[in-house]
Structure formats: C-alpha cells, structure tokens
DRENMI-450021 format. One record per residue: residue in three letters; x, y, z of N, C-alpha, C in turn. Coordinates in steps of 0.001 Angstrom, whole numbers, plus 500000, padded with zeros to 6 digits. Layout:
ALAXYZXYZXYZ/...
//
This chain:
UNK327065192946415400328416193514415449329476192433415324/UNK329230191324415976330184190218415932330305189670414513/UNK329162189501413843329165188985412473329852189969411537/UNK329626191255411759330250192274410913331764192258411055/UNK332251192133412268333696192082412486334302190847411829/UNK333624189735411910334131188519411275334179188676409762/UNK333168189308409191333161189511407751334277190450407311/UNK334515191502408101335586192447407756336939191768407806/UNK337210191009408867338487190318408990338665189289407883/UNK337604188589407553337690187588406485337979188255405147/UNK337330189381404875337565190099403623339006190580403530/UNK339511191135404630340891191641404621341879190506404400/UNK341658189393405065342595188280404977342582187613403619/UNK341411187524402989341312186802401733341580187669400518/UNK341260188943400581341351189800399410342586190696399453/UNK342740191445400554343806192447400595345179191799400692/UNK345328190782401525346641190190401735347218189566400474/UNK346365189085399585346867188466398365347612189453397487/UNK347302190731397605347947191738396766349374192038397212/UNK349743191582398398351080191865398922352008190645398872/UNK351609189611398194352426188403398150353755188654397456/UNK353745189442396389354968189682395625355871190732396269/UNK355265191696396951356037192767397588355579192935399040/UNK355929192004399904355422192059401289355943193235402092/UNK357073193825401671357619194949402438356702196169402394/UNK355781196212401440354842197328401378353866197310402554/UNK353806196203403250352932196112404424353508196799405653/UNK354807197049405667355478197529406877354846198781407488/UNK354464199790406685353853200976407322352507200697407983/UNK351881199564407646350541199269408159350535198173409228/UNK351688197591409487351717196456410403351308196837411816/UNK351764197991412282351526198353413675350038198562413965/UNK349346199293413099347939199541413392347101198276413217/UNK347508197414412286346788196150412149346997195273413377/UNK348235195270413872348530194502415077347720195035416266/UNK347688196338416446346951196917417573345457196632417473/UNK344929196703416264343505196440416071343146195005416433/UNK343966194086415993343683192675416256343927192305417716/UNK344942192902418330345222192582419722344158193165420656/UNK343524194237420252342409194747421054341290193711421124/UNK341050193033420028340040191974420021340486190808420880/UNK341772190442420757342303189292421498342292189552422996/UNK342691190749423415342831191053424833341519191459425497/UNK340502191692424697339196192028425250338509190750425740/UNK338282190670427045337712189450427627336256189229427227/UNK335630190263426697334238190110426266334121189656424812/UNK335246189536424122335207189111422722334791187653422621/UNK333934187305421677333561185897421478334775185055421102/UNK334731183807421458335870182912421210336157182795419725/UNK335104182686418927335313182554417486335975183786416897/UNK335618184967417408336238186196416921337708186254417322/UNK338030185784418494339437185743418931340244184813418030/UNK339711183645417741340402182716416849340565183316415455/UNK339559184038414991339651184663413680340718185757413672/UNK340822186500414762341860187524414854343250186893414812/UNK343431185780415514344719185085415475344982184513414087/UNK343916184076413412344093183553412061344573184651411120/UNK344029185844411298344481186958410475345922187345410825/UNK346278187301412101347663187550412491348601186548411840/UNK348164185314411755348994184297411095349147184594409609/UNK348075185064408965348167185379407534349157186518407301/UNK349109187531408162350085188626408045351503188097408250/UNK351660187234409247352978186654409520353467185825408341/UNK352557185097407715352925184271406570353348185128405387/UNK352670186259405182352993187125404054354286187895404308/UNK354426188472405484355573189349405766356736188607406396/UNK356505187496407050357577186804407756357507187078409244/UNK357648186028410035357440186188411476358526187025412134/UNK359741187051411573360820187809412201360538189308412172/UNK359930189778411117359583191194411033358368191518411889/UNK357409190611411892356149190852412596356261190599414092/UNK357212189750414470357304189315415860357633190464416807/UNK358470191383416366358916192480417245357797193444417601/UNK356664193370416892355551194269417173354660193761418295/UNK354825192512418704354023191989419799354366192717421093/UNK353381193027421925353686193618423239354527192650424064/UNK355599193127424614356482192254425386356950192974426646/UNK355998193244427500356292193789428815356050192720429873/UNK356478193025431096356336192049432172354862191713432410/UNK354010192703432257352580192482432498351936191590431445/UNK352621191339430330352057190513429266352357189032429437/UNK353295188686430313353734187300430417352614186397430928/UNK352051186743432067351019185891432665349760185809431815/UNK349238186906431258348051186785430402348253185900429184/UNK349431185989428576349692185143427409349755183672427821/UNK350379183409428964350428182030429462349028181503429763/UNK348226182307430416346858181878430733346038181669429466/UNK346226182549428485345497182412427233345886181125426511/UNK347172180804426594347630179580425938347135178338426685/UNK347057178420427995346588177276428779345150176917428438/UNK344375177910428047342969177667427726342753177075426339/UNK343828176890425574343695176343424233343633174813424255/UNK342925174288423284342793172833423143343781172364422076/UNK344823171643422467345829171222421472345291170234420446/UNK344147169630420713343580168663419779342611169307418785/UNK342378170598418931341482171293418010342286171734416788/UNK342140171019415710342929171297414507342407172502413737/UNK341262173032414115340719174194413434341315175504413952/UNK341958175460415120342470176692415738343983176642415938/UNK344671175926415080346123175819415258346810177162415041/UNK346195178073414250346801179399414074346879180160415390/UNK345866179965416240345883180626417547347067180153418370/UNK347274178859418404348403178320419187349737178733418575/UNK349799178795417268351030179215416591351405180646416983/UNK350435181550416918350721182945417229350990183143418718/UNK350304182411419570350570182528421010351970182039421358/UNK352427181005420681353797180531420919354813181579420488/UNK354573182225419352355473183298418920355428184471419893/UNK354235184811420348354095185905421315354821185555422612/UNK354696184324423038355368183879424255356881183920424093/UNK357366183577422912358810183639422668359319185075422733/UNK358473186022422342358888187424422420358978187892423863/UNK358096187419424716358160187802426128359392187232426818/UNK359954186178426259361157185593426867362368186505426728/UNK362298187477425858363420188396425673363394189563426642/UNK362396189610427512362315190701428489363492190587429468/UNK364255191663429669365373191616430625364880191692432067/UNK364132190680432464363513190660433791363546189222434290/UNK363863189067435562363927187732436148362515187223436409/UNK362122186176435698360767185658435825360490185056437201/UNK361526184739437951361302184166439281360614185159440214/UNK360718186450439906360038187448440733358530187394440544/UNK358088186801439451356659186671439210356075185417439843/UNK356937184523440298356457183242440820355857183379442213/UNK356386184295443005355924184410444390356363183198445200/UNK355578182854446159355851181688446990355212180455446345/UNK356033179547445870355533178384445147354946177328446061/UNK355077177485447359354602176453448293353633177059449312/UNK352755177919448834351823178559449747350763177591450256/UNK350402176574449467349381175625449854350031174273450143/UNK349773173722451324350389172429451673349941171335450707/UNK350900170543450300350601169422449422350509169771447957/UNK350596171050447600350519171468446213351757172279445860/UNK352278172015444688353467172716444218353175173341442864/UNK353247174647442804353033175331441538354306175313440721/UNK354136175240439415355289175320438530355673176778438331/UNK356950177026438253357408178382437978357068178751436539/UNK357081180036436267356756180507434920357764179998433907/UNK359015179968434299360043179466433388359817178001433057/UNK359484177194434064359222175773433821357972175583432967/UNK356968176413433166355759176316432356356053176618430890/UNK356870177638430668357215177991429285357981176855428619/UNK358946176294429335359724175191428768358857173965428528/UNK357947173691429429357056172542429252356162172726428034/UNK355639173929427853354808174211426683355614174039425400/UNK356821174588425396357650174498424190357978173047423852/UNK358336172272424860358692170871424608357494170052424151/UNK356322170340424692355142169559424321354709169841422884/UNK354983171031422370354566171371421012355652171118419972/UNK356786170634420404357813170251419435357490168942418719/UNK356530168209419249356212166890418677354883166896417934/UNK354235168050417813352965168096417104353224168100415606/UNK352181167846414840352336167732413393351940168995412638/UNK351393169998413328350969171203412624352059172272412679/UNK351701173467412220352655174569412108353135175070413460/UNK352408174752414522352811175206415856354170174657416255/UNK354601173589415612355913173025415938357035174009415612/UNK356893174741414505357916175731414146357975176859415177/UNK356809177301415632356788178348416657357354177836417973/UNK357125176560418275357684175985419501359201175958419446/UNK359767175713418261361225175730418121361779177132418381/UNK361065178160417918361481179539418200361400179817419695/UNK360351179316420327360187179524421764361299178844422553/UNK361699177657422137362787176944422833364078177752422759/UNK364381178282421573365621179050421421365603180314422270/UNK364442180990422323364351182211423117364364181911424610/UNK363698180839425036363666180509426458365014180029426945/UNK365809179413426062367159179004426460368009180218426759/UNK367854181263425931368590182500426178368143183141427486/UNK366836183028427776366293183687428961366640182959430239/UNK366376181656430272366459180954431544367618179986431647/UNK368103179551430528369123178532430575370517179099430724/UNK371471178204430691372871178585430733373542177983429509/UNK373556178693428380374154178134427171375608177780427379/UNK376055176798426641377430176348426800378439177414426392/UNK378023178286425496378938179308425010378965180552425885/UNK378205180574426995378159181769427835379526182082428439/UNK380255181044428846381566181273429453382593181778428445/UNK382311181599427154383251182058426129383485183562426223/UNK382418184314426497382532185765426548383357186211427758/UNK383247185474428862384059185795430041385539185573429736/UNK385825184442429099387218184129428760387775185154427779/UNK386951185569426822387412186569425857387677187912426535/UNK386852188265427525387096189504428253388410189480429011/UNK388672188355429708389937188223430434391127188192429478/UNK390979187488428356392075187404427383392379188773426778/UNK391311189515426447391524190834425858392257191759426820/UNK391938191666428097392619192500429085394111192208429115/UNK394455190925429181395863190538429258396610190853427967/UNK396001190546426834396696190708425551396986192182425276/UNK395970193019425380396174194432425043397061195142426067/UNK396889194815427350397739195440428367399194195025428180/UNK399420193762427868400789193281427659401399193890426408/UNK400605194050425363401121194704424160401554196142424457/UNK400728196871425218401115198229425587402370198261426433/UNK402470197346427401403674197295428245404900196916427432/UNK404737195961426509405880195541425691406358196673424785/UNK405419197412424208405806198518423329406559199598424098/UNK406032199988425276406709201031426050408058200558426559/UNK408165199288426916409453198754427382410484198758426262/UNK410034198341425066410971198285423939411436199681423525/UNK410499200620423429410869201969423013411739202655424063/UNK411321202535425335412114203163426396413465202468426547/UNK413484201153426373414765200428426478415762200876425441/UNK415282201217424264416191201726423226416827203043423665/UNK416009203924424230416556205196424711417498205012425881/UNK417150204071426787418023203823427938419365203252427481/UNK419323202337426499420571201754425996421450202810425342/UNK420841203711424590421625204781423959422199205735424997/UNK421458206030426040421913206936427074423008206311427924/UNK422930204996428156423891204344429046425307204314428475/UNK425439204525427189426779204545426595427576205749427105/UNK426888206885427233427570208100427658427418208375429147/UNK426302208015429723426063208280431143425578207015431841/UNK426419206041432039425969204777432657425467204958434085/UNK425879206018434758425449206210436139423973206611436237/UNK423376206975435111421966207385435119421007206260434713/UNK421514205059434581420656203958434114419507203705435083/UNK419822203606436380418790203285437360417745204397437464/UNK418168205645437202417205206747437247416398206864435961/UNK416748206086434960416073206180433669415083205041433427/UNK414939204188434410414062203035434178412613203309434574/UNK412298204585434857410914204923435213409922204501434135/UNK410179204749432823409227204281431808409048202763431808/UNK410126202042432072410041200578432084409216200108433280/UNK409436200729434440408659200368435627407175200672435411/UNK406902201822434812405506202189434533404875201205433561/UNK405641200751432581405133199754431646404786198451432365/UNK405618198079433326405318196878434107404049197026434924/UNK403797198241435423402565198486436188401337198302435301/UNK401443198721434041400334198533433105400013197049432940/UNK401055196254432772400854194815432622400259194200433892/UNK400709194674435055400182194149436319398710194514436470/UNK398348195738436092396935196138436151396076195251435259/UNK396583194947434062395862194039433176395708192657433775/UNK396751192177434462396698190865435106395672190850436228/UNK395640191902437033394689191970438152393245191948437635/UNK392977192746436606391621192785436052391263191440435427/UNK392217190808434760391954189494434164391614188461435231/UNK392304188517436365392013187589437462390619187849438030/UNK390269189125438190388933189458438695387842188970437747/UNK388091189106436436387114188627435455387019187110435499/UNK388158186446435605388163184983435613387446184428436834/UNK387521185118437973386841184634439173385324184745439067/UNK384827185585438141383379185690437947382820184527437134/UNK383693183721436562383247182578435766382799181460436693/UNK381564181026436525381021179963437359380095179096436520/UNK379803177932437005378922177013436294377473177499436416/UNK376756177418435317375366177846435317375199179345435198/UNK376186180032434644376106181480434508375082181825433431/UNK374279182858433664373292183269432677373979184006431532/UNK373229184208430455373858184720429247374190186206429328/UNK373389186995430066373619188439430047374837188838430873/UNK375189188058431893376311188428432763377657188410432048/UNK377948187459431141379259187475430487379523188711429647/UNK378489189448429252378733190639428453379358191761429276/UNK379233191702430590379866192709431437381393192595431378/UNK381981191416431637383439191312431473383889191434430021/UNK382995191081429078383367191249427679383535192728427336/UNK382787193591428001382978195025427796384092195596428643/UNK384226195081429884385252195614430786386656195206430348/UNK386796193970429868388122193477429484388776194294428387/UNK388146194423427218388758195246426175388923196709426577/UNK388043197230427425388174198628427863389472198823428625/UNK389726197950429589390967198053430368392177197746429496/UNK392045196707428660393178196318427818393562197392426819/UNK392582197958426137392879199005425151393386200273425830/UNK392899200557427038393433201707427785394900201478428122/UNK395235200260428534396638199947428799397487200004427544/UNK396912199584426413397648199662425148397938201106424769/UNK396929201972424917397142203390424612398156204022425556/UNK398067203692426859399038204234427821400444203738427515/UNK400562202464427113401884201929426776402500202616425569/UNK401671202878424557402190203598423393402630205008423777/UNK401852205667424629402217207026425043403522207032425832/UNK403670206076426749404908206010427554406099205717426659/UNK405919204813425700407028204497424806407435205663423936/UNK406449206397423409406749207530422534407453208654423307/UNK407030208881424548407635209953425344408918209484426033/UNK408922208254426528410061207774427311411328207587426507/UNK411230207139425262412435206890424455413230208163424198/UNK412641209229423680413442210452423480413871211106424783/UNK413054210940425840413440211533427119414711210887427659/UNK414764209545427581415969208859428062417173209172427172/UNK416923209268425855418030209577424949418556210987425111/UNK417713211899425643418146213289425789418906213543427080/UNK418941212578428003419612212801429284421097213114429141/UNK421843212412428282423283212747428200423544214174427759/UNK422690214719426924422889216095426451422293217129427391/UNK421649216689428435421067217613429418421506217188430810/UNK422754217483431169423260217027432474422579217674433651/UNK421957218846433436421306219509434558419922218920434859/UNK419402218073433928418073217479434124418260216016434518/UNK418087215747435787418289214393436299417023213978437049/UNK416487212812436724415302212303437436415670211901438849/UNK414930212316439793415192211979441183414120211060441702/
//
C-alpha cells in the first residue's frame, strides 16, 4: 500500500502537473480536494516518513505551479493546528537537503497559522512549571524558526521571509500601527469641525439677516450656533479618548477600532452640522416675518 501511494503521488506530480503550467488557474477547482488528500497523509501519525516527505513534495509542486498565495489560504489554520505544525517542524533535519520541500511547506503552513485572531500566549500555559527550566513561548519559537531559516541557501528561505512578515503582524508592534490611531482621532476632529463650521456659517447668515429687522431676537436665535459648537466639542472629546488609547507597543488589530470609531463619529457630526445649517438658516431668517413665533 505504501509503495502504491508513492507511485500514485509521483505519477500525479510528474505527469499531470506539467499540463497546467500554461494555465495554472484551471487547477483551482481541484486544489481543495488535493490539499485534503495530502494533508490526511501528513497528519496521519502512522504514515511512513518517506510518504510524508513525498506528500509535502507534491504540495510544493502544486504551490510552484499555482503560486503560494493562492494555495496558502487552503491550509488549515485553527488554534488546534499551531502546536502540531510546530512539533512537526521541530522534528525536521535542517541539514537534510533531500527534504527541503517539507520544511518549505511547513514554514508556509506556520505563516498561515500566524494570522489566527487568537492570543498565542494562552497556549503557553505556565512557562516556569519546572525549576531550573524555562520553556520558550510559541511566539518566540516561531520567530526563532523564521530567523534561523532566513540564512539557509535553499528555497525554505523564501518561506521564512513570509513567516517573518506574518509573525510580525501577529506578535509584533509594527511602527505604522499608531498611524491608524492618529488617523481615527484626526478624522473625528476634521469631520466634526467641518459640520460645525457649515452649520455656524449657514445659521450665521440667517441670524445676520434677521438682526437687521429684529435685533432684540439675536440672543434667542443663536441656538443653531450653540448646537454646532456642541458637535465640535463632541468630536474633540472622542478625539481625546482615541488619542489616550495610543501607547507604545500597541498590537496591530487594536488601532483598527479607533480607525472605525473616528470616522463614524466625525461623519455623523458632519451630517448633523449640514442638517442644522440647512434648517437653522431659513428658520432664523423667517423670525422677522413671524413675530408670534419666538424661541424661548
């Protein structure tokens, strides 16, 4: 059975894959079942080592034909897959030049697990359970693996570069992470101020026209202007709250929260400012012709 499986995989890799070199997109409908078939061999602990390496070699051939970016998303990437992939990679011999495809595909698989929206520190447990021994965290192990394979001479170096980029997003604090927080705060202030300025300008025109005939009603007509100022103050308060969330070492996913909240509040203030300006200007201008309607 083992020999038969090896012959089938070899035939598929050498004969069938060559027909898709010119039009690799034709493989897309078949990628999922091929991936599942090969991963069953890989994840089966009773599979012979040579068969596992052959399965990874075939995975590499598919990746080479179709491109790793298309094929990468099909790898299982759940929390339960992180530790098995790490253990599988630990058992590899980096000096074995005959099995570099296995290490290449495991590095790509590991990079896919780094995109899981889950804190890997929860998988570490107590790192100091045994006196005198310190276990490395999963995040540190991934980074160590990626860094060690960046200096190799085979194809695994390219996969290690992908792993570094994905692990930086997962565990690191990119320098551009604070940019999104600043943009959220800026959007809040800019849009809220634009709405307040528009309502103030439109309402001020109506108040100025009304004050020519009824100057005693000026103070009772500044309600739209006061409301416009409240919009700007609300934008300022939200911007301050967003700015206080900015801290050193912030992870990448957190800045997207103020990036969504900032424009939401700012655009709401802009819409409210336009509404107040459109309604407030004619209302103030109509006061002289409606002496019985006085704001109290």
